C-alpha positions in Angstrom: -11.7 26.2 -25.7 -14.3 25.6 -23.0 -16.0 28.1 -20.8 -18.6 30.9 -20.4 -18.0 34.3 -21.9 -19.9 37.1 -20.2 -20.9 39.5 -22.9 -22.3 42.9 -22.5 -24.9 42.5 -25.4 -25.4 45.9 -27.4 -28.7 47.3 -28.4 -29.7 46.5 -32.0 -28.5 42.8 -32.2 -30.7 39.7 -31.5 -29.0 37.1 -29.0 -28.6 34.9 -32.1 -26.6 37.7 -33.7 -24.3 37.8 -31.0 -23.8 34.1 -30.9 -23.1 34.3 -34.7 -20.5 37.1 -34.2 -18.8 35.3 -31.2 -18.6 32.0 -33.3 -16.9 34.0 -36.2 -14.3 35.6 -33.7 -13.4 32.6 -31.7 -13.6 30.4 -34.9 -15.8 27.7 -33.1 -19.1 26.1 -34.0 -20.1 25.1 -30.4 -21.3 28.4 -29.1 -24.7 29.1 -27.4 -26.4 31.8 -25.4 -28.0 31.1 -22.0 -31.2 33.2 -22.4 -32.6 35.5 -25.0 -32.4 39.3 -24.7 -34.6 41.4 -27.1 -32.9 43.4 -29.7 -33.8 46.7 -27.9 -32.3 45.3 -24.7 -28.6 45.3 -23.8 -26.7 43.9 -20.9 -25.6 40.7 -19.3 -25.6 37.8 -22.0 -23.7 34.7 -20.8 -22.5 32.7 -24.0 -21.2 29.2 -23.6 -18.2 27.9 -25.6 -17.3 24.3 -26.3 -18.2 21.8 -23.8 -20.0 24.5 -21.8 -22.8 24.5 -24.3 -23.9 21.2 -22.5 -24.6 23.0 -19.3 -26.8 26.0 -20.8 -29.8 25.1 -18.7 -27.7 25.0 -15.5 -26.2 28.6 -16.1 -29.5 30.2 -17.0 -30.4 32.1 -13.9 -33.6 31.8 -12.0 -33.4 35.5 -11.0 -32.4 38.5 -13.1 -32.1 42.3 -12.4 -32.8 45.1 -15.0 -32.9 48.8 -15.0 -35.2 50.4 -17.5 -37.7 53.4 -18.2 -41.3 53.3 -18.6 -43.1 55.8 -20.9 -46.7 56.6 -20.1 -48.9 57.9 -22.8 -48.9 55.4 -25.6 -48.6 51.7 -26.1 -46.9 49.7 -28.9 -47.4 46.5 -30.8 -44.1 45.3 -29.3 -44.6 46.8 -25.6 -41.3 48.4 -26.2 -39.9 51.3 -28.3 -39.5 49.5 -31.5 -43.1 48.8 -32.1 -45.8 50.8 -33.8 -48.2 52.9 -31.7 -51.5 51.2 -31.0 -53.0 53.3 -28.4 -52.6 56.9 -27.2 -53.9 58.8 -24.3 -52.5 62.2 -23.4 -51.3 62.5 -19.9 -53.2 65.6 -18.8 -52.7 65.5 -15.1 -49.7 65.3 -12.6 -48.6 61.7 -11.7 -47.0 61.9 -8.4 -44.1 60.0 -7.1 -46.4 58.5 -4.3 -48.8 57.2 -7.0 -46.0 55.7 -8.8 -44.5 54.2 -5.7 -47.9 52.6 -4.8 -48.2 51.0 -8.2 -44.6 49.5 -7.8 -45.5 48.2 -4.6 -48.8 46.5 -5.8 -46.7 44.7 -8.7 -44.2 43.4 -6.2 -44.5 39.7 -5.2 -46.3 36.9 -7.3 -48.3 38.5 -10.1 -49.8 37.2 -13.5 -48.6 38.0 -16.8 -49.8 37.3 -20.4 -46.7 36.8 -22.7 -46.7 39.6 -25.4 -47.7 38.7 -29.0 -44.2 39.7 -30.0 -42.4 36.9 -27.9 -40.9 33.3 -28.5 -43.7 31.6 -26.4 -45.1 28.8 -28.5 -48.9 28.2 -28.9 -50.1 25.2 -30.9 -46.6 24.5 -32.2 -45.8 28.0 -33.4 -44.0 31.1 -31.9 -46.3 34.0 -31.0 -44.1 36.4 -33.1 -44.9 34.4 -36.1 -48.8 34.9 -35.5 -48.0 38.6 -34.8 -46.0 39.1 -38.0 -49.2 37.9 -39.9 -51.2 40.3 -38.0 -52.9 38.0 -35.7 -53.6 38.2 -32.2 -54.5 34.9 -30.5 -55.3 33.7 -27.1 -52.3 32.9 -25.1 -51.8 31.3 -21.6 -51.2 33.5 -18.8 -48.4 32.7 -16.1 -47.3 33.3 -12.6 -44.1 35.1 -12.3 -42.5 36.7 -9.3 -41.5 40.3 -8.8 -38.6 40.2 -6.0 -38.0 43.8 -6.0 -39.2 46.8 -8.0 -37.7 50.3 -7.2 -38.1 53.7 -8.6 -34.8 55.1 -9.7 -35.6 58.7 -10.9 -37.9 61.7 -10.8 -41.1 61.6 -12.7 -40.5 63.4 -16.0 -43.7 64.9 -17.7 -43.1 66.3 -21.2 -45.4 66.6 -24.2 -48.4 64.9 -22.7 -46.2 61.7 -21.8 -44.6 60.7 -18.5 -41.5 58.8 -18.0 -39.4 57.3 -15.1 -36.6 54.8 -14.5 -36.9 51.6 -12.5 -35.0 48.7 -11.3 -36.5 45.2 -11.1 -35.3 41.8 -9.8 -37.6 39.1 -11.1 -38.0 35.2 -11.6 -37.1 33.4 -14.9 -40.1 34.0 -17.4 -40.7 37.6 -16.7 -41.4 40.0 -19.5 -40.2 43.4 -18.3 -41.8 45.1 -21.2 -45.2 43.5 -20.1 -44.3 44.9 -16.6 -44.1 48.2 -18.2 -47.5 47.9 -19.7 -48.9 46.7 -16.3 -47.6 49.8 -14.7 -49.4 52.1 -17.1 -52.5 50.3 -16.7 -52.5 50.7 -13.1 -51.9 54.5 -13.5 -54.8 54.5 -16.1 -52.7 55.0 -19.2 -51.4 52.9 -22.2 -47.5 52.7 -21.7 -44.6 50.8 -22.9 -40.8 50.2 -22.0 -38.6 52.6 -23.6 -35.3 51.5 -22.5 -33.9 48.3 -20.7 -30.6 47.0 -19.8 -30.1 43.6 -17.8 -27.5 44.4 -15.1 -27.4 40.8 -13.6 -28.4 37.2 -14.5 -28.0 35.2 -11.4 -24.3 35.6 -10.1 -23.2 37.2 -13.3 -23.0 41.0 -13.0 -22.6 43.8 -15.7 -19.2 44.8 -14.5 -17.9 41.2 -15.4 -19.1 41.5 -18.9 -16.9 42.5 -22.1 -18.2 44.2 -25.1 -17.8 42.6 -28.6 -15.2 45.2 -29.4 -13.2 44.1 -26.3 -13.6 40.5 -27.3 -12.3 41.2 -30.8 -9.2 42.8 -29.2 -8.8 39.9 -26.7 -9.1 37.4 -29.7 -6.3 39.1 -31.7 -4.0 39.1 -28.8 -4.7 35.2 -28.3 -5.8 35.6 -24.7 -9.4 34.5 -24.9 -9.2 31.4 -22.5 -8.2 33.6 -19.5 -11.2 35.7 -19.9 -13.6 32.8 -19.9 -15.4 31.7 -16.8 -14.7 28.0 -16.3 -17.4 25.4 -16.2 -16.6 24.7 -12.5 -17.0 28.3 -11.7 -20.2 28.5 -13.4 -21.6 25.5 -11.5 -20.3 26.4 -8.3 -23.8 26.7 -7.1 -24.7 22.9 -7.4 -24.1 20.2 -4.8 -20.8 18.5 -5.5 -19.8 14.8 -5.3 -16.0 14.3 -5.2 -15.0 11.1 -7.0 -11.8 9.0 -7.2 -10.1 7.5 -10.4 -12.1 4.3 -10.4 -15.5 6.0 -10.1 -14.4 8.6 -12.8 -14.1 6.0 -15.2 -17.6 4.8 -14.7 -18.9 8.3 -14.8 -17.3 8.9 -18.2 -19.1 5.7 -19.3 -22.6 7.1 -18.2 -22.9 4.4 -15.4 -25.5 5.0 -12.5 -23.8 5.1 -9.0 -25.1 4.2 -5.6 -26.2 7.5 -3.5 -23.4 8.5 -1.4 -24.2 9.2 2.3 -23.2 12.9 2.0 -26.0 13.3 -0.6 -28.9 11.7 1.2 -30.8 15.1 1.3 -30.7 15.9 -2.3 -34.3 16.2 -3.7 -35.4 14.3 -7.0 -34.6 16.4 -10.0 -31.8 18.4 -8.3 -28.7 18.5 -10.4 -25.5 17.1 -8.8 -22.0 17.9 -10.0 -19.4 15.1 -10.1 -15.9 16.5 -9.5 -12.6 14.7 -10.4 -9.2 16.4 -9.8 -11.0 19.6 -9.9 -12.8 19.1 -13.2 -16.7 18.5 -13.3 -17.1 15.2 -15.4 -20.8 14.9 -15.4 -24.1 16.2 -14.1 -26.2 13.5 -12.0 -29.6 13.4 -10.4 -31.5 11.0 -8.2 -32.6 8.2 -10.1 -36.6 8.8 -10.6 -37.3 4.9 -10.1 -34.4 3.6 -7.9 -34.0 5.8 -4.8 -30.7 4.2 -4.0 -29.1 5.2 -7.1 -28.2 8.5 -8.9 -28.1 8.6 -12.6 -26.3 10.9 -15.3 -28.2 13.4 -17.1 -25.3 15.3 -18.9 -21.7 13.9 -19.4 -19.3 16.4 -20.2 -16.3 14.4 -21.2 -15.6 12.3 -24.3 -18.3 14.3 -26.3 -21.0 12.2 -24.7 -24.4 13.4 -23.7 -27.1 11.3 -22.1 -30.8 12.2 -22.4 
């Protein structure tokens, strides 16, 4: 069984929990997710099965879209609703829609973010959340990310000296949306956190295409799981293709380098190329870094081979 399962991850489970659950349901060891969602976040989580586990990095989308809620008035250790309160400031004035829209506009485009302490980013060989669990706050590298679109989705709701509103964001890979919620609060002059979040798309994969764990369980019982998986070929439809014949296919299966075909003359160094034989992707190639007239395999998807 090979392909990509589009899961609607529930709140309260880690991405690893979901992989473990899927592994048990489909009775397979080779299962892996394509991008971590925090336990408090629900939504689109593509999970690769079988040979598809070899293409995780090509399925992981550059851009993702989320819908969430910002709560203004207090911040938390984790920057979301699951953390302990670290700072409070009563909102004792009206925050207008125009004010919020101006802040959202100011955070659109290329911005700088510092990863939260409760995150999987590694510093000195150790994940930040490991430091955080020991009560440590350490210096961590900031990064440039891109907010492609940031929209207000609701009215500004003011209750009990806090303010909340919903938003939709389309952002680049590496964006921490809970940190974005904190940045929104900072620009409004208050501590804040992300009180709710759902990922509604990951690249071409949409929430409407996803199934719940309960639906998956029912499908598995009926023995119809394969027909509900996205094929490797569909998942990699965005890659440039090289159609090969039987003779070249045997070379590809053995991990051979190939001459650059004329139709791939414009391919950039490092850009992945899918080799297609009788409708099946056999391997992922790229331009040879030292021999510009050749392409070399970086992933062989057949015969259980994988080239580094």
